[in-house]
NUGU-902249 format. One record per residue: x, y, z of N, C-alpha, C in turn; residue in three letters; residue number from 0. Coordinates in Angstrom, 1 decimal, always signed. Each point is the difference from the previous one (the first is absolute). Example, Ala and Ser with C-alpha at 12.3 -4.5 7.8 and 13.67 -1.06 7.14 Angstrom:
<sites>
SITE     n_px     n_py     n_pz    ca_px    ca_py    ca_pz     c_px     c_py     c_pz     r     k
SITE    +13.2     -5.7     +7.8     -0.9     +1.2     +0.0     +0.9     +1.2     +0.0   ALA     0
SITE     -0.4     +1.1     -0.7     +0.9     +1.1     +0.0     -0.8     +1.1     +0.8   SER     1
</sites>
This chain:
<sites>
SITE     n_px     n_py     n_pz    ca_px    ca_py    ca_pz     c_px     c_py     c_pz     r     k
SITE   +247.6   +138.3   +179.6     -0.4     +1.4     -0.2     +1.2     +0.9     +0.2   MET     0
SITE     +0.9     -0.3     +0.9     +1.1     +0.9     +0.2     +0.9     +0.0     -1.2   ALA     1
SITE     +0.0     -1.1     -0.8     +0.8     +0.0     -1.2     -0.5     +1.0     -1.0   THR     2
SITE     -1.3     +0.0     -0.1     -0.6     +1.0     -1.0     +0.3     +1.4     +0.4   ASN     3
SITE     -0.1     +0.3     +1.3     +0.3     +1.3     +0.4     +1.5     +0.4     -0.2   ARG     4
SITE     +0.9     -1.0     +0.2     +1.4     +0.2     -0.3     +0.2     +0.3     -1.5   ASN     5
SITE     -0.7     -0.8     -0.8     +0.2     +0.2     -1.4     -0.6     +1.3     -0.5   ALA     6
SITE     -1.1     +0.4     +0.6     -0.6     +1.3     -0.3     +0.9     +1.2     +0.4   SER     7
SITE     +0.6     -0.1     +1.2     +0.9     +1.0     +0.5     +1.2     +0.1     -0.8   SER     8
SITE     +0.6     -1.2     -0.5     +1.2     +0.0     -0.8     -0.4     +0.6     -1.4   LYS     9
SITE     -1.1     -0.3     -0.5     -0.5     +0.5     -1.3     -0.1     +1.5     +0.1   SER    10
SITE     -0.6     +0.5     +1.1     -0.2     +1.5     +0.2     +1.3     +0.7     +0.1   ALA    11
SITE     +1.0     -0.7     +0.7     +1.3     +0.6     +0.2     +0.7     +0.1     -1.3   ALA    12
SITE     -0.1     -1.0     -0.9     +0.6     +0.0     -1.3     -0.6     +1.1     -0.9   ALA    13
SITE     -1.3     +0.2     +0.1     -0.6     +1.1     -0.7     +0.5     +1.3     +0.4   LYS    14
SITE     +0.1     +0.2     +1.3     +0.5     +1.3     +0.6     +1.4     +0.3     -0.5   LYS    15
SITE     +0.9     -1.0     +0.0     +1.4     +0.3     -0.4     +0.1     -0.1     -1.5   THR    16
SITE     -1.0     -0.4     -0.7     +0.1     +0.0     -1.4     +0.8     -1.2     -0.6   GLY    17
SITE     +0.3     -0.9     +0.9     +0.8     -1.2     -0.5     -1.0     -1.0     -0.5   SER    18
SITE     +0.6     -0.7     -1.0     -0.7     -1.1     -0.7     +0.7     -1.3     +0.4   LYS    19
SITE     -0.7     -1.1     -0.1     +0.6     -1.3     +0.3     +1.1     -0.2     -1.1   PRO    20
SITE     +1.2     -0.5     +0.4     +1.0     -0.2     -0.9     -0.3     -1.0     -1.1   LYS    21
SITE     +0.4     +0.2     -1.2     -0.2     -0.9     -1.1     +1.3     -0.8     -0.1   ILE    22
SITE     -0.1     -1.3     +0.0     +1.2     -0.8     -0.2     -0.3     -1.3     -0.7   SER    23
SITE     +1.0     -0.6     -0.6     -0.3     -1.3     -0.6     -0.3     -1.0     +1.0   PHE    24
SITE     +0.6     +0.1     +1.2     -0.3     -1.0     +1.1     -1.5     +0.1     +0.4   GLU    25
SITE     -0.5     +1.2     +0.1     -1.5     +0.2     +0.3     -0.8     -0.7     -1.1   THR    26
SITE     +0.3     +0.2     -1.2     -0.7     -0.6     -1.1     +0.1     -1.5     +0.1   ALA    27
SITE     +1.1     -0.5     +0.3     +0.2     -1.5     +0.1     -0.8     -0.6     +1.2   ARG    28
SITE     -0.1     +0.8     +1.1     -0.8     -0.5     +1.1     -1.5     +0.0     -0.3   LEU    29
SITE     -0.5     +1.0     -0.8     -1.4     +0.1     -0.3     -0.5     -1.0     -1.1   LEU    30
SITE     +0.9     -0.3     -1.0     -0.4     -0.9     -1.1     +0.1     -1.4     +0.4   ALA    31
SITE     -0.7     -0.9     -0.7     +0.1     -1.4     +0.3     +1.4     -0.5     -0.4   PRO    32
SITE     +0.5     -1.0     +0.8     +1.3     -0.6     -0.4     -0.2     -0.9     -1.2   THR    33
SITE     +1.1     -0.5     -0.6     -0.1     -0.9     -1.1     -0.9     -1.2     +0.3   GLN    34
SITE     +0.3     -0.6     +1.2     -0.8     -1.1     +0.4     -1.5     +0.3     +0.2   GLY    35
SITE     -0.3     +1.1     +0.6     -1.4     +0.4     +0.1     -0.6     +0.3     -1.3   GLN    36
SITE     +0.7     +0.6     -0.9     -0.6     +0.4     -1.3     -0.3     -1.3     -0.8   ALA    37
SITE     +0.9     -1.0     +0.1     -0.2     -1.3     -0.7     -1.2     -0.7     +0.6   GLU    38
SITE     -0.1     +0.0     +1.3     -1.2     -0.6     +0.7     -1.3     +0.6     -0.4   HIS    39
SITE     +0.0     +1.4     +0.0     -1.2     +0.7     -0.4     -0.4     -0.2     -1.4   ILE    40
SITE     +1.0     +0.0     -0.9     -0.3     -0.2     -1.4     -0.5     -1.4     -0.3   ALA    41
SITE     +0.5     -1.0     +0.7     -0.5     -1.4     -0.1     -1.4     -0.1     +0.5   GLU    42
SITE     -0.3     +0.6     +1.1     -1.3     -0.2     +0.7     -1.1     +0.8     -0.8   ASN    43
SITE     +0.4     +1.1     -0.6     -1.0     +0.8     -0.7     +0.0     -0.1     -1.5   PHE    44
SITE     +0.9     -0.9     -0.5     +0.0     -0.3     -1.5     +0.6     +1.3     -0.7   GLY    45
SITE     +0.9     +0.6     +0.5     +0.6     +1.2     -0.6     +1.4     -0.2     -0.6   LEU    46
SITE     +0.4     +0.8     -0.9     +1.3     -0.1     -0.6     +1.0     +0.7     +1.0   SER    47
SITE     +1.0     -0.6     +0.3     +1.0     +0.5     +0.9     +1.0     +0.9     -0.8   LEU    48
SITE     +0.2     +1.3     +0.3     +0.9     +0.8     -0.7     +1.4     -0.6     +0.1   PRO    49
SITE     +0.8     +0.1     -1.1     +1.4     -0.5     +0.0     +0.8     +1.0     +0.6   ASP    50
SITE     +0.3     -0.1     +1.3     +0.7     +1.0     +0.8     +1.3     +0.4     -0.6   TYR    51
SITE     +0.8     -1.0     -0.4     +1.3     +0.2     -0.5     +0.0     +0.8     -1.4   ASP    52
SITE     -1.0     -0.4     -0.8     -0.1     +0.7     -1.3     -0.4     +1.5     +0.2   SER    53
SITE     -0.9     +0.2     +0.9     -0.5     +1.4     +0.3     +1.2     +0.8     +0.6   VAL    54
SITE     +0.7     -0.6     +0.9     +1.2     +0.6     +0.7     +1.0     +0.4     -1.1   LYS    55
SITE     +0.4     -1.0     -0.8     +1.0     +0.2     -1.0     -0.4     +1.1     -1.0   ASP    56
SITE     -1.2     +0.0     -0.5     -0.5     +0.9     -0.9     +0.1     +1.5     +0.5   ALA    57
SITE     -0.4     +0.2     +1.3     +0.1     +1.3     +0.5     +1.5     +0.4     +0.3   HIS    58
SITE     +0.8     -0.9     +0.3     +1.4     +0.3     +0.2     +0.6     +0.4     -1.4   SER    59
SITE     -0.3     -0.8     -1.0     +0.5     +0.3     -1.3     -0.5     +1.4     -0.5   GLU    60
SITE     -1.3     +0.3     +0.3     -0.5     +1.3     -0.4     +0.8     +1.1     +0.6   ALA    61
SITE     +0.3     -0.1     +1.2     +0.8     +1.1     +0.7     +1.4     +0.1     -0.6   LEU    62
SITE     +0.6     -1.2     -0.3     +1.3     +0.0     -0.6     +0.0     +0.7     -1.4   HIS    63
SITE     -1.1     -0.3     -0.7     -0.1     +0.6     -1.3     -0.2     +1.5     +0.1   ASN    64
SITE     -0.7     +0.5     +1.0     -0.2     +1.4     +0.2     +1.4     +0.6     +0.3   MET    65
SITE     +0.8     -0.6     +0.8     +1.3     +0.5     +0.4     +0.9     +0.1     -1.2   ALA    66
SITE     +0.0     -1.0     -0.8     +0.8     -0.1     -1.3     -0.4     +1.2     -0.9   LYS    67
SITE     -1.3     +0.2     -0.1     -0.5     +1.0     -0.9     +0.5     +1.4     +0.3   SER    68
SITE     +0.4     +0.3     +1.2     +0.6     +1.3     +0.3     +1.4     +0.2     -0.6   PHE    69
SITE     +0.6     -1.1     -0.3     +1.3     +0.1     -0.7     +1.0     +1.0     +0.6   ASP    70
SITE     +0.1     +0.0     +1.3     +0.9     +1.0     +0.7     -0.5     +1.4     +0.2   GLY    71
SITE     -1.3     +0.2     -0.3     -0.5     +1.4     +0.1     -0.2     +0.4     +1.4   SER    72
SITE     -0.1     -1.0     +0.9     -0.3     +0.4     +1.4     +1.3     -0.3     +0.8   LEU    73
SITE     +0.3     +0.8     +1.0     +1.1     -0.3     +0.9     -0.5     -1.0     +1.0   ASN    74
SITE     +0.9     -0.4     +0.9     -0.3     -1.0     +1.0     -1.1     +0.4     +0.9   GLU    75
SITE     +0.0     +1.3     +0.5     -1.1     +0.4     +0.9     -1.3     +0.1     -0.7   LYS    76
SITE     +0.0     +0.5     -1.2     -1.3     +0.1     -0.8     -0.5     -1.4     -0.3   ALA    77
SITE     +0.8     -0.9     -0.3     -0.4     -1.4     -0.2     -0.7     -0.6     +1.2   THR    78
SITE     +0.7     +0.2     +1.2     -0.6     -0.5     +1.2     -1.3     +0.6     +0.3   MET    79
SITE     -0.1     +1.4     -0.1     -1.3     +0.6     +0.3     -1.1     -0.4     -1.0   MET    80
SITE     +0.3     -0.1     -1.3     -1.0     -0.4     -1.0     -0.5     -1.4     +0.3   HIS    81
SITE     +0.9     -1.0     +0.2     -0.4     -1.4     +0.2     -0.6     -0.2     +1.4   PHE    82
SITE     +0.4     +0.9     +1.0     -0.6     -0.1     +1.3     -1.5     +0.2     +0.0   GLN    83
SITE     -0.3     +1.0     -0.9     -1.5     +0.4     -0.1     -0.7     -1.1     -0.7   ARG    84
SITE     +0.6     -0.6     -1.1     -0.7     -1.0     -0.8     -0.2     -1.3     +0.9   ILE    85
SITE     +1.0     -0.4     +0.7     -0.1     -1.2     +0.8     -0.9     +0.3     +1.2   VAL    86
SITE     +0.0     +1.2     +0.5     -1.0     +0.4     +1.0     -1.4     -0.2     -0.4   GLY    87
SITE     -0.3     +0.4     -1.2     -1.4     -0.2     -0.5     -0.4     -1.5     -0.1   ALA    88
SITE     +1.0     -0.8     -0.5     -0.3     -1.4     -0.1     -0.2     -0.7     +1.4   VAL    89
SITE     +0.9     +0.4     +0.9     -0.1     -0.6     +1.4     -1.3     +0.5     +0.6   VAL    90
SITE     -0.3     +1.3     -0.2     -1.2     +0.5     +0.6     -1.3     -0.7     -0.5   SER    91
SITE     +0.1     -0.3     -1.3     -1.1     -0.8     -0.6     -0.1     -1.4     +0.7   SER    92
SITE     +1.1     -0.6     +0.2     +0.0     -1.3     +0.6     -0.5     +0.0     +1.5   ALA    93
SITE     +0.3     +1.1     +0.7     -0.5     +0.2     +1.4     -1.5     +0.2     -0.1   VAL    94
SITE     -0.5     +0.8     -0.9     -1.4     +0.3     -0.1     -0.8     -1.3     -0.4   GLY    95
SITE     +0.6     -0.8     -0.9     -0.7     -1.2     -0.4     +0.0     -1.0     +1.1   ALA    96
SITE     +1.1     -0.1     +0.8     +0.0     -0.8     +1.1     -1.0     +0.3     +1.1   GLY    97
SITE     -0.1     +1.3     +0.2     -1.0     +0.5     +1.1     -1.4     -0.3     -0.5   ARG    98
SITE     -0.3     +0.2     -1.3     -1.3     -0.3     -0.5     -0.3     -1.5     +0.1   PHE    99
SITE     +1.0     -0.8     -0.4     -0.2     -1.5     +0.1     -0.3     -0.3     +1.5   TYR   100
SITE     +0.8     +0.5     +0.9     -0.2     -0.4     +1.4     -1.4     +0.4     +0.5   SER   101
SITE     -0.4     +1.2     -0.4     -1.4     +0.5     +0.4     -1.0     -0.9     -0.6   GLN   102
SITE     +0.1     -0.5     -1.2     -1.0     -0.9     -0.6     +0.0     -1.4     +0.6   LYS   103
SITE     +1.2     -0.4     +0.4     +0.0     -1.3     +0.8     -0.7     +0.1     +1.3   VAL   104
SITE     +0.1     +1.1     +0.7     -0.7     +0.3     +1.2     -1.5     +0.0     -0.2   THR   105
SITE     -0.4     +0.7     -1.0     -1.5     +0.0     -0.3     -0.5     -1.4     -0.4   GLU   106
SITE     +0.8     -0.7     -0.7     -0.5     -1.4     -0.4     -0.1     -0.9     +1.2   ALA   107
SITE     +1.0     +0.1     +0.9     +0.0     -0.8     +1.2     -1.2     +0.3     +0.9   ARG   108
SITE     -0.3     +1.3     +0.1     -1.1     +0.5     +0.8     -1.3     -0.5     -0.5   THR   109
SITE     -0.2     +0.1     -1.3     -1.2     -0.5     -0.7     -0.1     -1.5     +0.1   ALA   110
SITE     +1.1     -0.7     -0.1     +0.0     -1.5     +0.1     -0.4     -0.4     +1.4   ALA   111
SITE     +0.5     +0.7     +1.0     -0.3     -0.3     +1.4     -1.4     +0.2     +0.3   ALA   112
SITE     -0.6     +1.1     -0.5     -1.4     +0.4     +0.2     -0.9     -1.1     -0.6   ARG   113
SITE     +0.4     -0.5     -1.2     -0.8     -1.0     -0.7     +0.1     -1.3     +0.8   THR   114
SITE     +1.2     -0.4     +0.5     +0.2     -1.2     +0.7     -0.8     +0.0     +1.3   ALA   115
SITE     -0.2     +1.2     +0.6     -0.8     +0.1     +1.2     -1.5     +0.1     -0.2   GLU   116
SITE     -0.4     -0.3     -1.2     -1.4     +0.0     -0.3     -0.6     +1.4     -0.5   GLY   117
SITE     +0.9     +0.9     -0.2     -0.4     +1.3     -0.4     -0.6     -0.1     -1.4   GLY   118
SITE     -1.1     +0.7     -0.3     -0.6     +0.0     -1.3     +0.2     +1.3     -0.7   GLU   119
SITE     +0.0     -0.1     -1.3     +0.1     +1.2     -0.8     -1.4     +0.5     -0.4   GLU   120
SITE     -0.4     +1.1     +0.6     -1.4     +0.5     -0.4     +0.0     +0.3     -1.4   PRO   121
SITE     -1.2     -0.3     -0.6     -0.2     +0.4     -1.4     +1.0     -0.7     -1.0   ASP   122
SITE     +0.6     -1.1     +0.4     +0.9     -0.8     -0.9     -0.8     -0.7     -1.0   ALA   123
SITE     +0.3     +0.2     -1.3     -0.8     -0.7     -1.1     +0.3     -1.5     +0.1   PRO   124
SITE     -1.0     -0.8     -0.2     +0.1     -1.4     +0.0     +0.8     -0.5     -1.3   VAL   125
SITE     +0.9     -0.9     +0.2     +0.8     -0.6     -1.1     +1.2     +0.8     -0.3   GLY   126
SITE     +0.3     +1.1     +0.7     +1.2     +0.7     -0.3     +1.0     -0.3     +1.1   PHE   127
SITE     +1.3     +0.3     -0.2     +1.0     -0.2     +1.0     -0.2     +0.9     +1.2   GLU   128
SITE     +0.4     -0.5     +1.1     -0.1     +0.8     +1.2     +1.0     +1.2     +0.0   SER   129
SITE     -0.3     +1.0     +0.8     +0.9     +1.1     +0.1     +1.3     -0.4     +0.5   LYS   130
SITE     +0.0     -1.0     +1.0     +1.3     -0.5     +0.5     +0.8     -0.6     -1.1   ALA   131
SITE     -0.6     -0.8     -0.9     +0.8     -0.6     -1.0     +0.5     +1.0     -1.0   ARG   132
SITE     -0.8     +1.0     -0.3     +0.5     +1.1     -0.9     +1.2     +0.7     +0.6   ARG   133
SITE     -0.1     +0.3     +1.3     +1.0     +0.7     +0.6     +1.3     -0.8     +0.1   LEU   134
SITE     -0.1     -1.3     +0.2     +1.1     -0.9     +0.0     +0.7     -0.1     -1.4   ALA   135
SITE     -0.8     +0.0     -1.0     +0.5     -0.1     -1.4     +0.7     +1.3     -0.4   GLU   136
SITE     -0.6     +1.1     +0.5     +0.6     +1.3     -0.3     +1.4     +0.1     +0.8   PHE   137
SITE     +0.0     -0.4     +1.2     +1.3     +0.0     +0.8     +1.0     -0.9     -0.7   ALA   138
SITE     -0.4     -1.1     -0.6     +1.0     -0.9     -0.7     +0.5     +0.7     -1.2   ALA   139
SITE     -0.8     +0.7     -0.8     +0.4     +0.8     -1.1     +1.0     +1.1     +0.4   ASP   140
SITE     -0.3     +0.6     +1.1     +0.9     +1.0     +0.5     +1.4     -0.6     +0.5   MET   141
SITE     -0.1     -1.2     +0.5     +1.3     -0.7     +0.4     +0.9     -0.1     -1.2   ALA   142
SITE     -0.6     -0.4     -1.2     +0.8     -0.2     -1.2     +0.6     +1.3     -0.5   MET   143
SITE     -0.8     +1.1     +0.1     +0.4     +1.3     -0.4     +1.1     +0.5     +0.9   GLN   144
SITE     -0.2     -0.1     +1.3     +1.0     +0.4     +1.0     +1.3     -0.7     -0.2   SER   145
SITE     -0.1     -1.3     -0.3     +1.2     -0.8     -0.2     +0.8     +0.4     -1.2   HIS   146
SITE     -0.7     +0.3     -1.1     +0.6     +0.5     -1.2     +0.6     +1.4     +0.2   ALA   147
SITE     -0.7     +0.9     +0.6     +0.6     +1.3     +0.2     +1.2     +0.0     +1.0   ILE   148
SITE     +0.0     -0.9     +0.9     +1.1     -0.2     +0.9     +1.3     -0.4     -0.8   LEU   149
SITE     -0.3     -0.9     -1.0     +1.1     -0.5     -0.9     +0.6     +1.2     -0.8   ALA   150
SITE     -0.9     +0.9     -0.4     +0.4     +1.2     -0.8     +0.9     +0.9     +0.9   ALA   151
SITE     -0.4     +0.2     +1.3     +0.7     +0.8     +0.9     +1.4     -0.7     +0.3   ALA   152
SITE     +0.0     -1.3     +0.1     +1.2     -0.7     +0.3     +1.0     +0.2     -1.1   HIS   153
SITE     -0.4     -0.1     -1.3     +0.8     +0.3     -1.1     +0.5     +1.4     -0.1   GLY   154
SITE     -0.8     +0.9     +0.4     +0.4     +1.4     +0.0     +1.0     +0.3     +1.0   ALA   155
SITE     -0.2     -0.5     +1.2     +1.0     +0.2     +1.1     +1.3     -0.6     -0.3   VAL   156
SITE     +0.0     -1.2     -0.6     +1.3     -0.7     -0.4     +0.7     +0.9     -1.1   GLU   157
SITE     -0.8     +0.4     -1.0     +0.6     +0.8     -1.0     +0.6     +1.3     +0.5   ALA   158
SITE     -0.7     +0.7     +1.0     +0.6     +1.2     +0.5     +1.3     -0.2     +0.6   TYR   159
SITE     +0.2     -1.1     +0.8     +1.3     -0.4     +0.6     +1.0     -0.2     -1.1   LYS   160
SITE     -0.3     -0.7     -1.1     +0.9     -0.2     -1.0     +0.4     +1.2     -0.8   GLU   161
SITE     -1.0     +0.9     -0.2     +0.3     +1.3     -0.8     +0.8     +1.0     +0.9   ILE   162
SITE     -0.4     +0.1     +1.2     +0.6     +1.1     +0.9     +1.1     -0.5     +0.9   THR   163
SITE     +0.0     -1.3     +0.3     +0.9     -0.5     +1.0     -0.4     +0.2     +1.4   GLY   164
SITE     -1.2     +0.5     +0.2     -0.6     +0.3     +1.3     -1.3     -0.8     +0.2   GLU   165
SITE     -0.3     -0.3     +1.3     -1.3     -0.6     +0.3     -1.1     +1.1     -0.1   ASP   166
SITE     -1.1     -0.3     -0.5     -1.1     +0.9     -0.2     -0.7     +0.2     +1.4   TRP   167
SITE     -0.2     +1.3     +0.4     -0.8     +0.3     +1.1     -0.9     +1.2     -0.4   ILE   168
SITE     -1.2     +0.0     +0.6     -0.9     +1.1     -0.4     +0.5     +1.3     +0.4   ALA   169
SITE     -0.2     +1.0     -0.9     +0.4     +1.4     +0.3     -0.8     +0.6     +1.1   TYR   170
SITE     +0.7     +0.7     +0.9     -0.7     +0.7     +1.1     +0.6     +1.5     +0.0   GLU   171
SITE     -1.0     +0.9     +0.0     +0.4     +1.4     +0.0     +0.8     +0.3     +1.2   ALA   172
SITE     +1.0     +0.8     -0.1     +0.8     +0.4     +1.2     -0.9     +0.8     +1.0   PRO   173
SITE     +0.3     -0.1     +1.3     -0.8     +0.6     +1.0     -0.2     +1.5     -0.2   ALA   174
SITE     +1.1     +0.7     -0.5     -0.1     +1.4     -0.2     -1.1     +0.3     -1.1   GLU   175
SITE     -0.1     -0.8     -1.0     -1.0     +0.2     -1.0     -1.4     +0.0     +0.6   ASP   176
SITE     -0.2     -1.0     +0.9     -1.3     -0.1     +0.7     -0.3     +1.2     +0.8   LYS   177
SITE     +1.0     +0.5     +0.8     -0.2     +1.2     +0.8     -0.3     +1.2     -0.8   ALA   178
SITE     +0.7     +0.1     -1.1     -0.2     +1.1     -0.9     -1.4     +0.0     -0.6   LEU   179
SITE     -0.4     -1.2     -0.4     -1.4     -0.2     -0.5     -1.0     +0.4     +1.0   GLU   180
SITE     +0.2     -0.4     +1.3     -0.9     +0.4     +1.0     -0.1     +1.5     +0.2   GLN   181
SITE     +1.1     +0.6     +0.0     +0.1     +1.5     +0.2     -0.7     +0.7     -1.2   ARG   182
SITE     +0.2     -0.5     -1.2     -0.6     +0.5     -1.2     -1.6     -0.1     +0.1   SER   183
SITE     -0.4     -1.2     +0.4     -1.4     -0.2     +0.1     -0.6     +0.9     +1.1   LEU   184
SITE     +0.7     +0.1     +1.1     -0.5     +0.9     +1.1     -0.2     +1.5     -0.6   LYS   185
SITE     +1.0     +0.4     -0.8     -0.1     +1.3     -0.5     -1.2     +0.2     -1.0   THR   186
SITE     -0.2     -1.1     -0.8     -1.1     +0.0     -1.0     -1.3     +0.0     +0.8   GLN   187
SITE     -0.1     -0.8     +1.0     -1.3     -0.1     +0.7     -0.3     +1.3     +0.7   ILE   188
SITE     +1.0     +0.8     +0.5     -0.2     +1.2     +0.6     -0.7     +1.1     -0.9   SER   189
SITE     +0.1     -0.3     -1.3     -0.6     +0.9     -1.0     -1.5     +0.0     +0.1   ALA   190
SITE     -0.6     -1.1     +0.6     -1.4     -0.1     +0.1     -0.5     +0.8     +1.2   PHE   191
SITE     +0.9     +0.5     +0.9     -0.4     +0.8     +1.1     -0.2     +1.4     -0.3   ASP   192
SITE     +0.5     +0.4     -1.2     +0.0     +1.5     -0.3     -1.4     +0.4     -0.4   ALA   193
</sites>
């Protein structure tokens, strides 16, 4: 129970300061199934395993093609900013897919445990799959999607490094911007007091 309270207080503190959890490729990698896990899930559920390398290479190539299309129109800083945002969107998608996959695995495990303990599904139609099986199959589908989107993010991060010469990291607004935004909001909110 103390853990939940700690998590709640950390969550509340993050909301008060306006900070969001950092988006990173490493976070996406930790949330998504590994290659071995994805292979095992695909085999056990009869699913097609996404070709990680093909997806990664295609996304890397797409970013390289975008960079070439500018044909020198952007300076170094503008190139970094533009591709930082594009890669950020892809990595953010991978993190979101990984979180959703993790959530569905938890739901599937909970339902399977309930069923194994003799729990019954009220109003379950006879002859249809159990809710636990449906949840497990959905989680397996999400594993394949998360694995594929992770590959896309991997390709985008690699391309960013090759295009800019820098490692990709998520953009964070400078502290002054946050303070200015808070002062601006305070001024706007005071208009309601008039």
